[in-house]
C-alpha angles and dihedrals in degrees: 000000000000090000090051092051092048091049090050091051091048091049091049090051092051091050092050091049090048091050092049091047091050091052091048092048092048090048091051091049091051091049092056098034097063135057129175128002118258117274123184111279120237123245114277127229119264093252095059140055121220126210131194107195115187143170129219116253090236112100117230128220110285092024121210132112127313107228111222118212125195113195089343092306123114115253108166144330109244117211121197108289095021132120139186126201120196143150134240136181111266115267138064118340131169114233121181140149129206128189115231093338096163131153094018095043097203091191092068090057102036132076137193112167124212121195106231122195128215115260091018128127114204125193116210128185123205110249111265092250091048095244140106132346115020124234117247109226128193111252097245093051093042094052091051088057092043094058091100099029122112131209114265110234110155100098138049117244118238095185106121094192093068114101134191108274116250106201122208116243115250129218114244135166127232124192124206123185121206118193110235089214087062093046099042144009114257111294094005126120113157130113090249089051094059111116125231089243090052093052089050092052092053090045091055091057092050091047091051092052091050094046090054091045090235121165112218108216095182135002119195113195112198123188118211128189137186123254095258108116132016123319092243093051092049092049091054093044092052091050094049092051091048091050091050092053089046089054091052090051091051091049088053090061104266111135111254094225088066093057127076125186124206141157131234091181109195094324097105107047123171094192123074136201101354111184138174133063122346090260091051092048092050089053093045094050093048095109089059092059102080146121116227125203115203105191123190106207137180107233121197113229118229 
């Protein structure tokens, strides 16, 4: 009887050790299987379709990886909480997942075509039981689920239909502020009045756009003044400064029809309640004297 009890205790210990080892092994697999957390994918070009295929973080009975097949070719093995994003040519493509389907590999013999459109991003969730046809999920709902999902990276795709994603450029706006006291002497605005330092500051902006290979779709140059002087005088001063900066941009090679000049006069100050002598007020109001460049650019997504 004592021998039997000892054997039972020993067997129980072995089972506990095995369970702990299994958890450690699974944890180690998870640590190496995933990379970065999901971040919203960029728009895709019109000649490709983009898919975000993900799996819920809840494990299913039987566990293991859900093998994802694209056109009957293995792409990845999704663990709970994993995702894969990839691109295909528009048209009909078979997309299926099977849980622990070795050695039969059902995905190599089964098909379920989806009609994919160019420029479209589709979010697909692995079926709750890990098998068969995926569930198409609206983007907003999918991205709520994907907040804690990580990219699956532990296997090499063998799906020949997958192509390198070509993302569509997106329109963004950049704002640059040039201090008028750097561009001109106080009260000055003409092309001949532009300082060497001011020309250099404008040149740096142009050089940055060229270095980043950014196409400027529209540049709005806005002249701002301080409140010293009449409103009409400030309106004219702001316009002349904006037109001078516009001329420098054109001379640097940017097409004139992409550049608009306007004046805000003294209507948009950033300084408040400057007091003291005239010299003190001029110094206090310096941040108001500026030329802003609002540049609409097409940025290429990574």
